[in-house]
Residue, then its C-alpha position, 0 to 999 in steps of 0.5 A: t491486470v488492466l481495467r479499462y472504462d468502457g464509457n457506459g459506467r462499467w470497467r472491463r478487466g483483462s489480466f494474466g495471473g490476476s489471482a497469483l500472489a507475488f512479492p509487491a516491492s513498493t506497490v504495497k505502499l498503495a495499501y499503506l496510503v489507504a490505511a494512513v488516511h483511514w487512521c487519520a479519519e479514526r482520530s477526526r484528523p484531516p486526511d493528510c495528518l501523516d503527510a510528512d511521511v505519507r507523501p515521500m512514501v508515495v511520491d518518492s517511494d521512500n522506504v524509511a518514511t514507509g517504515r514510520v508510516v507502518d509504525a504509526l498505523s500499527g503502534a507496533p515498532n520493531l522489537e528486538s526480541g520477546t515472548d511468543a505472546e508478545f510476538a502474537e500481540w505485535l503481529t495483531r497490531r501490524r495487521y492493521t492494514e490487512r484488517l482495513l482492506a478485509g473490511y472493504g472486501l479488498l484483501g483476498g489472500q494478500r499479505v500486507l504487514n511488512k515494511t520495505w527495506p532498508t527502512n527506519s528499523g535497519e538495513e534488513p529485517v531483524g527481531f520481530e520483523k524478521l520473525s514475521i517474515e519467517r513465520i507469515g511470509r513476505n508481503a504478497l499482492a495479487p494483480d486483480d486485488s491491487a487493481r480493485l484497490m486502485l479503482a476504489i481510490e479512483e472512484g472515491v468508494i474507499e475513504p472518500q474524505a481523502t480521495n482528492y488527497m490520495k489521487s494527488l499523491l498518485q498523480r504521475e507524468r507519463y515520462g516520469g521515473h515513478g510512472g512505469y508504463g506511462r510512456g505508452l499512454p496517449p498524450g493528455t492521459d490522466f495518469r496515476a500509479k504506484n510502482g514497485l521495483a526490486y531485483 
């Protein structure tokens, strides 16, 4: 999905399979960034209160840091085993980011609750994290919804107290390793992105 500003206060959209859900790899970290600054605001803390992990999660796409962010937001680190009731409670906590996006009308049918591996809880999913994937499925994003989330950050309509912080972490060089299609943009383009690469 591509959103292009037309200069008259409107964004034009073009997409292919815009509503199709797919495994997002590290692009899911964009949603965790928004959830992290919201978590800080809930506690009357500055937007960068989780910066030690949020910055490497976004800037370097660090999976171990992402795992620590997910644990902090949800208060639900991985458990090796437990009852169905304990799993249900754990899963409810892990859906913190989904509830936030739903409240902004930005969730749609997406799934945003799993870590990116290898992470702080191991090389691959085990315990409740493995059970979550088996029962609920892997993270899944849709291009249209992801583009709407990026636009909400860009325009400062989601977590406005943290707009400058989020945009600074997403800022990319056109020829950098985390920029994706930035090489195709004109010189001088103000370019922000969060890549997801897998397989």
